[in-house]
Backbone as a ProteinNet text record, in pm:
[ID]
protein_1_A
[PRIMARY]
MTDLAKLPQPKGYRILVEIPKVEDTYGASGIIKTSKAMDHDHVLSFCGLVLAMGEEAYSDEGRFPSGPWCKVGDYVMFRMNSGTRFKVGETEYRIFNDDTVEAVVADPRELTRAS
[TERTIARY]
-8923.4	-8883.9	-8938.5	-8979.9	-9032	-8917.7	-8949.2	-8852.3	-8799.6	-8668.9	-8606.5	-8640.6	-8657.8	-8690	-8826.5	-8914.3	-9048	-9052.5	-8943.2	-8939.2	-8885.7	-8927	-8867.4	-8716.6	-8639.5	-8494.4	-8449.9	-8369.8	-8325.8	-8234.9	-8247.6	-8167	-8081	-7975.2	-7889	-7824.4	-7838.6	-7772.9	-7867.9	-7971.2	-8070.3	-8047.1	-8104.3	-8087.7	-8225.8	-8243.8	-8367.2	-8346.5	-8436.5	-8425.7	-8557.1	-8546.3	-8662.5	-8674.7	-8794.8	-8820.6	-8862	-8794.8	-8834.6	-8976.3	-9041.5	-9177.1	-9173.6	-9277.9	-9290.2	-9338.9	-9275.7	-9318.7	-9456	-9538.2	-9672.6	-9682.4	-9568.7	-9566.8	-9453.2	-9460.4	-9356.2	-9250.3	-9147	-9032.7	-9065.9	-8987.3	-8999.3	-9128.8	-9192.3	-9315	-9428.8	-9426.8	-9531.4	-9662	-9664.8	-9785.6	-9812.6	-9934.1	-9970.6	-9991.5	-9932.4	-9947	-10083.6	-10135.6	-10258.2	-10223.5	-10323.8	-10296.9	-10243.5	-10286.8	-10236.1	-10087.7	-10047.7	-9906.6	-9821.3	-9871.5	-9796.6	-9781.8	-9888.5	-9882.7	-9783.4	-9785.2	-9692.6	-9548	-9518.9	-9383.8	-9343.5	-9438.5	-9408.3	-9377.5	-9459	-9439.6	-9307	-9271.4	-9149.8	-9029.1	-9031.3	-8916.8	-8792.8	-8679.7	-8555	-8440.4	-8471.2	-8367.9	-8420.7	-8333.1	-8376.2	-8259.2	-8291.4	-8194.1	-8173.6	-8050.1	-8018.7	-8032.3	-8123.3	-8147.3	-8079.7	-8073.5	-8015.6	-7971.1	-7875.2	-7826.5	-7818.5	-7855.1	-7846	-7701.6	-7684.1	-7550.3	-7459.6	-7517.1	-7435.6	-7425.3	-7482.7	-7477.4	-7331.9	-7301.1	-7167.9	-7056.4	-7090.2	-6987.3	-6923.7	-6983.2	-6928.6	-6812.6	-6691.5	-6572.7	-6555.5	-6611.9	-6605.1	-6689.7	-6805	-6895.5	-6863.2	-6807.6	-6778.7	-6631.6	-6538.3	-6396	-6342.9	-6405.2	-6357.5	-6438.2	-6524	-6599.8	-6741.6	-6811.7	-6951.9	-6969	-7080.8	-7113.7	-7175.1	-7227	-7290.2	-7284.9	-7331.4	-7337.2	-7464.5	-7499.1	-7614.5	-7593.5	-7698.1	-7690.4	-7668.9	-7633.1	-7615.3	-7749.8	-7762	-7872.7	-7823.6	-7906.7	-7867.4	-7970.8	-7924.3	-8010.1	-8027.1	-8147.2	-8178.5	-8283.8	-8310.9	-8410.5	-8550.5	-8632.7	-8770.9	-8841.9	-8929.5	-9009.8	-8928.2	-8803.7	-8725.9	-8756.4	-8737.3	-8751	-8893.5	-8902.4	-9030.3	-9072.5	-9188.1	-9236.4	-9337	-9327.3	-9426	-9427	-9534.5	-9548.2	-9565.8	-9515.7	-9543.4	-9591.1	-9717.4	-9776.2	-9781.6	-9729.9	-9730.2	-9597	-9501.7	-9368.6	-9352.5	-9297.5	-9271	-9127.3	-9112.1	-8981	-8968.5	-8845.6	-8820	-8706.5	-8718.3	-8609.2	-8568.1	-8439.1	-8390.6	-8249.7	-8203	-8071.4	-7959.7	-7846	-7732.5	-7687.1	-7695.9	-7649.6	-7751.4	-7863.6	-7962.8	-7917.4	-7830.4	-7779.4	-7698.8	-7732.1	-7661.6	-7568.9	-7594.1	-7509.2	-7537.2	-7438.8	-7457.1	-7479.1	-7575.1	-7616.8	-7585.7	-7516.2	-7481.7	-7604.8	-7691.4	-7809.3	-7926.6	-8015.5	-8126.9	-8223.4	-8222.4	-8311.9	-8273.6	-8153.5	-8107.4	-8152	-8205	-8240.6	-8389.3	-8421.9	-8559.9	-8563.9	-8677.7	-8695	-8712.5	-8642.2	-8657.6	-8790.8	-8854.8	-8985.5	-8970.9
1601.8	1680	1822	1879.9	2015.7	2116	2229.6	2336.7	2376.7	2367.5	2395	2534.5	2630.2	2767.5	2776.6	2679.1	2679.6	2611.9	2549.4	2477.8	2567.2	2541.1	2614.1	2588.3	2689.5	2674	2657.9	2555.5	2532.8	2646.1	2679.3	2784.7	2725.9	2796.7	2752.9	2619.1	2525.4	2394.5	2286.4	2326	2228.8	2187.7	2070.9	2010.6	1981.6	2007.7	1976.2	1846.6	1750.1	1618.3	1583.7	1529.4	1479.2	1329.6	1285.4	1144.5	1077	968.7	898.4	844.6	832.3	776.5	629.6	587.3	450.2	362.1	247.7	151.7	96.6	70.7	20.4	-132.5	-199.6	-346.1	-393	-518.6	-579.6	-642.5	-566.8	-617.1	-697.5	-804.2	-887	-967.9	-985	-1066.1	-999.3	-865.4	-793.8	-783.7	-834	-826.2	-679.6	-635.7	-495.4	-468.8	-358.9	-319.1	-254.8	-271.7	-201.1	-54.6	30.9	172.7	192.6	108.9	117.2	81.3	-21.9	-62.2	46.4	107.2	214.5	334.6	369.7	480.9	451.9	330.6	288.7	302.2	253.5	264.4	409.6	492.8	633.4	705.8	684.4	749.8	707.3	582	529.9	536.9	628.3	645.8	677.6	627.5	647.1	688.6	721.5	755.4	865.2	958.2	1064.7	1131.8	1218.9	1290.8	1431.1	1467	1599.9	1701.2	1797.8	1901	2033	2066.5	2194.5	2185.2	2270.6	2274.1	2419.7	2442.6	2576.1	2623	2752.6	2812.9	2768.8	2718.9	2676	2524	2449.4	2303.3	2256.6	2174.9	2114	2216	2335.9	2437.5	2428.8	2353.1	2340	2240.3	2292	2206.6	2116.4	2155.4	2070.5	1944.9	1958.5	1844.3	1766.3	1835.5	1772.4	1797.2	1743.3	1772.7	1725.2	1626.5	1577.3	1636.1	1734.3	1800.6	1747.2	1792.3	1753.7	1603.1	1552.9	1410.8	1380.4	1483.2	1462.9	1593.9	1587.8	1707.3	1702.7	1813.9	1819.6	1715.2	1637.5	1532.6	1394	1384.9	1254.9	1199.3	1067.8	1000.4	971.3	1004.1	985	901.6	837.6	759.3	836.4	829.7	900.5	820.7	858	787	811.8	708	720.5	830.2	899.4	1006.9	1127.6	1140.1	1256.3	1376.9	1492.8	1617.4	1668.1	1784.5	1845.7	1792.2	1726.8	1663.5	1754.3	1764.7	1839.6	1787.4	1818.4	1776.8	1897.5	1885.2	1977.9	1888.3	1902.8	1809.8	1671.6	1573.8	1435.7	1396	1487.5	1455.4	1502	1413.1	1448.5	1497.1	1594.5	1650.2	1653	1661.6	1679.7	1778.9	1854.3	1941.9	1894.1	1863.6	1820.4	1871.5	1851.1	1899.3	1820.6	1885.9	1822	1693.6	1688.3	1568.6	1454.1	1472.5	1366.5	1262.9	1303.5	1211.5	1101.7	976.5	862.8	792.8	806.3	742	801.3	792.2	824.5	691.2	688.8	565.2	573.6	472.9	472	453	356.4	327.1	296.9	393.7	372.6	262.9	226.7	121	-15	-27.8	-153.8	-171.2	-65.4	-70.6	-95.7	-171.6	-186.8	-174.2	-131.5	-115.5	-253.6	-276.6	-402.2	-401.6	-514.5	-524.1	-523.9
4040.2	4155	4139.6	4250.6	4254.8	4234.6	4176.4	4159.6	4297.6	4315.7	4445.9	4496.8	4408.2	4449.4	4516.4	4490.1	4548.9	4685.4	4726	4853.9	4964.6	5088.5	5200.7	5203.3	5226.6	5231.8	5376.7	5403.8	5541.5	5588.6	5714.4	5774.2	5884.8	5918.4	6027.5	5997	6088.8	6077.6	6026.6	5954.8	5907.4	5762.5	5727.6	5595.2	5537	5408	5336.6	5258.8	5280	5217.3	5147.3	5025.8	4952.8	4978.3	5012.4	5039	4908.1	4869.7	4746.5	4756.7	4643.7	4641	4682.6	4754	4800.8	4686.3	4669.3	4566.2	4602.4	4501.9	4529.6	4526.2	4506.5	4511.2	4602	4640	4722.1	4631.6	4600.9	4526.5	4403.1	4381.4	4261.5	4257.6	4373.5	4376.4	4300.2	4291.6	4221.5	4298.1	4421.4	4502.5	4535.5	4511.7	4533.4	4682.5	4728.3	4868	4889.9	5010	5046.5	5070	5067.6	5092.7	5234.3	5328	5465.7	5470.4	5397.9	5394.5	5329.9	5222.1	5155.5	5247.4	5318.2	5411.5	5523.1	5573.4	5679.4	5631.2	5510.1	5454.7	5436.8	5392.7	5368.8	5499.6	5600.2	5729.6	5791.5	5772.9	5833.8	5740.2	5645.3	5555	5636.3	5591	5664.3	5573.1	5449.2	5352.7	5261.3	5220.7	5132.5	5063.3	4967.7	4887.4	4944	4973.6	5025.6	4911.8	4930.5	4829.2	4862.6	4992.3	5033	5178.8	5212.4	5350.5	5396	5523	5579.4	5584.9	5597.3	5593.5	5708.4	5816.2	5930.4	5943.4	5849.6	5857	5858.6	5954.2	5971.6	5995	6039.5	6062.2	6201	6292.3	6427.2	6425.2	6424.1	6414.7	6535.7	6649.9	6768.8	6753.6	6689.4	6669.1	6542.7	6443.2	6314.6	6277	6355.9	6333.6	6198.4	6139.3	6009.3	5893	5921.7	5816.7	5803.3	5700	5679.2	5661.4	5710.1	5696.9	5561.3	5492	5361.4	5284.8	5159.3	5074.7	4991.6	4930.6	4841.1	4731.6	4704.2	4603.2	4660.6	4789.8	4855	4900	4896.2	4964.2	5104.4	5202.5	5341.9	5416.4	5521	5608.8	5738.9	5796.1	5920.3	5994.9	6118.1	6197.7	6142.9	6149.3	6103.3	6182.5	6118	6177.9	6221.1	6177.8	6220	6132.3	6190.4	6118.3	6104.3	6043.3	6011.6	5876	5872.1	5749.7	5681	5547.7	5471	5327.6	5256.6	5118.2	5028	4906.8	4798.3	4685.1	4649.3	4553.6	4615.8	4546.3	4595.6	4659.6	4666.3	4716.5	4860.2	4944.5	5083.7	5097.8	5185.6	5218.4	5369.9	5415.8	5558.7	5576.7	5683.6	5725.7	5864.1	5878.5	6009.3	6034.9	6155.7	6197.8	6129.9	6109.5	6043.2	6112.6	6245	6316	6314.1	6243.7	6228.5	6125.6	6033.1	5931	5999.6	5966.7	6026	5928.6	5797.4	5697.5	5560.7	5472.5	5331.5	5261.1	5168.5	5103.4	4954.4	4901.3	4758.9	4671.5	4704.7	4623.7	4715.6	4736.9	4831.3	4787.7	4661	4613.5	4670.2	4721.1	4777.9	4922.7	4983.8	5125.5	5144.6	5247.4	5290.2	5440.4	5490.8	5633.9	5697.3	5807.6	5880.8	5954.4	5958.6	6026.3	6175.5
[MASK]
+++++++++++++++++++++++++++++++++++++++++++++++++++++++++++++++++++++++++++++++++++++++++++++++++++++++++++++++++++

């Protein structure tokens, strides 16, 4: 993981998420993915690790009456292609709005994108 101080810090109600690296094989079969398949999986990522949250994230009590939907350190699920995408080195990150989070995920390795 990149040094957090070197990453853009989310402002307002935005969240910074690190996208896990895409596996280069298809599960237990060990079949190697083509570069096109890996790129497709990477672009359509839907899960990531919350690294930082803006000072106003989840502060609107009218929209979030039961409090924040996630916290720093949680793996979260979100819609594919959401947020501002950028890379630092080989790692992709996204910054998106707090209400983009759709679920907290216990173990992202158990999830795969439906075809």
